[in-house]
C-alpha positions as YAML, in Angstrom:
chain: A
units: angstrom
residues:
- id: 1
  name: MET
  ca: [-1.69, -47.71, -38.53]
- id: 2
  name: LYS
  ca: [-4.43, -45.47, -38.44]
- id: 3
  name: ARG
  ca: [-5.57, -46.67, -35.08]
- id: 4
  name: ILE
  ca: [-2.04, -45.10, -33.36]
- id: 5
  name: SER
  ca: [-2.56, -42.08, -34.79]
- id: 6
  name: ALA
  ca: [-5.58, -41.14, -34.59]
- id: 7
  name: CYS
  ca: [-5.27, -42.31, -31.17]
- id: 8
  name: LEU
  ca: [-1.96, -39.97, -30.35]
- id: 9
  name: VAL
  ca: [-3.87, -37.62, -32.23]
- id: 10
  name: ILE
  ca: [-7.14, -37.39, -29.27]
- id: 11
  name: LEU
  ca: [-4.17, -37.88, -26.78]
- id: 12
  name: PHE
  ca: [-2.31, -34.55, -28.21]
- id: 13
  name: ALA
  ca: [-5.42, -32.50, -28.05]
- id: 14
  name: LEU
  ca: [-6.68, -33.69, -24.66]
- id: 15
  name: LEU
  ca: [-3.18, -32.23, -23.51]
- id: 16
  name: GLN
  ca: [-3.13, -29.23, -24.96]
- id: 17
  name: TYR
  ca: [-6.83, -28.87, -23.80]
- id: 18
  name: ARG
  ca: [-5.69, -29.08, -20.23]
- id: 19
  name: LEU
  ca: [-2.55, -26.82, -21.10]
- id: 20
  name: TRP
  ca: [-4.48, -24.38, -22.62]
- id: 21
  name: SER
  ca: [-8.53, -24.07, -20.34]
- id: 22
  name: GLY
  ca: [-7.81, -26.92, -17.82]
- id: 23
  name: GLU
  ca: [-6.58, -26.54, -14.22]
- id: 24
  name: ASN
  ca: [-3.39, -25.43, -14.18]
- id: 25
  name: SER
  ca: [-3.48, -23.71, -17.15]
- id: 26
  name: LEU
  ca: [-1.15, -21.52, -18.76]
- id: 27
  name: ARG
  ca: [-3.80, -18.82, -18.46]
- id: 28
  name: GLU
  ca: [-4.42, -18.88, -14.63]
- id: 29
  name: TYR
  ca: [-0.08, -19.71, -14.37]
- id: 30
  name: PHE
  ca: [-0.53, -16.13, -15.64]
- id: 31
  name: GLY
  ca: [-3.07, -14.76, -13.30]
- id: 32
  name: LEU
  ca: [-1.77, -15.68, -10.90]
- id: 33
  name: GLN
  ca: [2.30, -14.66, -12.25]
- id: 34
  name: LYS
  ca: [-0.20, -10.72, -12.62]
- id: 35
  name: GLN
  ca: [-0.65, -11.39, -8.82]
- id: 36
  name: ILE
  ca: [2.24, -11.72, -7.39]
- id: 37
  name: GLN
  ca: [3.36, -8.64, -8.95]
- id: 38
  name: ALA
  ca: [1.13, -6.69, -7.44]
- id: 39
  name: GLN
  ca: [1.42, -8.43, -4.28]
- id: 40
  name: LYS
  ca: [5.73, -8.02, -4.06]
- id: 41
  name: LEU
  ca: [4.85, -3.99, -5.55]
- id: 42
  name: SER
  ca: [2.40, -4.11, -2.18]
- id: 43
  name: ASN
  ca: [4.87, -5.16, 0.20]
- id: 44
  name: GLU
  ca: [7.95, -2.72, -0.90]
- id: 45
  name: LYS
  ca: [4.98, 0.01, -0.13]
- id: 46
  name: LEU
  ca: [4.81, -1.88, 4.13]
- id: 47
  name: ILE
  ca: [8.48, -2.07, 4.08]
- id: 48
  name: ALA
  ca: [8.91, 1.00, 4.01]
- id: 49
  name: ARG
  ca: [5.73, 2.30, 5.53]
- id: 50
  name: ASN
  ca: [7.18, -0.34, 8.80]
- id: 51
  name: GLN
  ca: [10.50, 0.78, 7.92]
- id: 52
  name: ILE
  ca: [8.90, 4.87, 8.72]
- id: 53
  name: LEU
  ca: [7.55, 3.52, 12.06]
- id: 54
  name: LYS
  ca: [10.40, 1.70, 13.30]
- id: 55
  name: GLU
  ca: [12.88, 4.99, 12.91]
- id: 56
  name: GLU
  ca: [9.97, 7.57, 14.12]
- id: 57
  name: ILE
  ca: [9.97, 5.25, 16.96]
- id: 58
  name: ALA
  ca: [13.09, 4.80, 18.38]
- id: 59
  name: ASP
  ca: [13.70, 8.48, 18.15]
- id: 60
  name: LEU
  ca: [10.60, 9.43, 20.45]
- id: 61
  name: LYS
  ca: [12.47, 7.00, 22.95]
- id: 62
  name: GLY
  ca: [16.16, 8.34, 21.85]
- id: 63
  name: GLY
  ca: [15.77, 11.53, 22.60]
- id: 64
  name: THR
  ca: [13.26, 14.16, 23.36]
- id: 65
  name: GLU
  ca: [13.35, 16.43, 20.62]
- id: 66
  name: ALA
  ca: [10.82, 13.92, 18.83]
- id: 67
  name: LEU
  ca: [9.04, 14.44, 21.23]
- id: 68
  name: GLU
  ca: [8.97, 18.22, 21.83]
- id: 69
  name: GLU
  ca: [8.64, 18.39, 17.84]
- id: 70
  name: ARG
  ca: [5.58, 16.28, 18.79]
- id: 71
  name: ALA
  ca: [3.92, 18.05, 20.87]
- id: 72
  name: ARG
  ca: [4.19, 21.47, 19.57]
- id: 73
  name: ASN
  ca: [2.49, 20.18, 16.11]
- id: 74
  name: GLU
  ca: [0.19, 18.38, 17.43]
- id: 75
  name: LEU
  ca: [-1.22, 19.70, 20.93]
- id: 76
  name: GLY
  ca: [1.05, 23.67, 19.91]
- id: 77
  name: LEU
  ca: [2.98, 23.63, 22.57]
- id: 78
  name: VAL
  ca: [4.71, 26.28, 22.98]
- id: 79
  name: LYS
  ca: [8.27, 26.88, 25.20]
- id: 80
  name: GLU
  ca: [8.65, 29.20, 28.54]
- id: 81
  name: GLY
  ca: [9.49, 31.93, 26.91]
- id: 82
  name: GLU
  ca: [8.71, 31.60, 23.30]
- id: 83
  name: THR
  ca: [6.24, 33.69, 21.56]
- id: 84
  name: PHE
  ca: [3.72, 31.98, 19.34]
- id: 85
  name: TYR
  ca: [1.94, 33.09, 16.07]
- id: 86
  name: ARG
  ca: [-0.64, 31.52, 14.02]
- id: 87
  name: VAL
  ca: [-0.97, 33.04, 10.61]
- id: 88
  name: VAL
  ca: [-3.91, 32.23, 9.22]
- id: 89
  name: THR
  ca: [-4.75, 32.53, 5.78]
- id: 90
  name: GLY
  ca: [-8.09, 31.43, 3.77]
- id: 91
  name: LYS
  ca: [-11.73, 32.90, 3.50]
- id: 92
  name: LYS
  ca: [-12.78, 34.56, 6.27]
- id: 93
  name: GLN
  ca: [-15.76, 33.21, 8.17]
- id: 94
  name: ASN
  ca: [-18.23, 34.35, 10.16]
- id: 95
  name: ARG
  ca: [-18.41, 31.97, 13.09]
- id: 96
  name: PHE
  ca: [-22.42, 34.37, 14.64]
- id: 97
  name: PRO
  ca: [-24.75, 34.10, 11.34]
- id: 98
  name: GLU
  ca: [-26.89, 36.54, 11.72]
- id: 99
  name: SER
  ca: [-30.54, 35.38, 12.51]
- id: 100
  name: GLN
  ca: [-33.40, 36.15, 10.37]
...
């Protein structure tokens, strides 16, 4: 009876070792769960960004308003008959520093 009890205790100890620190242990499992959560969060952000890009592409394909807005903002284009005012704020910098 003592041998069976000793064998069972040893077997239990080996199983506990594998559960806590062996391959596919609980520590590894919880680490993977954290990685999965981080990846899901990253995926949600990317899905939201992709949706915005899809809407922008559809807008650019569908109408001229988006093209006109981009031309105005990025290229500084002005329609014929419009007056363009540029408001500059901040410190005035001397474009041509004095030579010494």
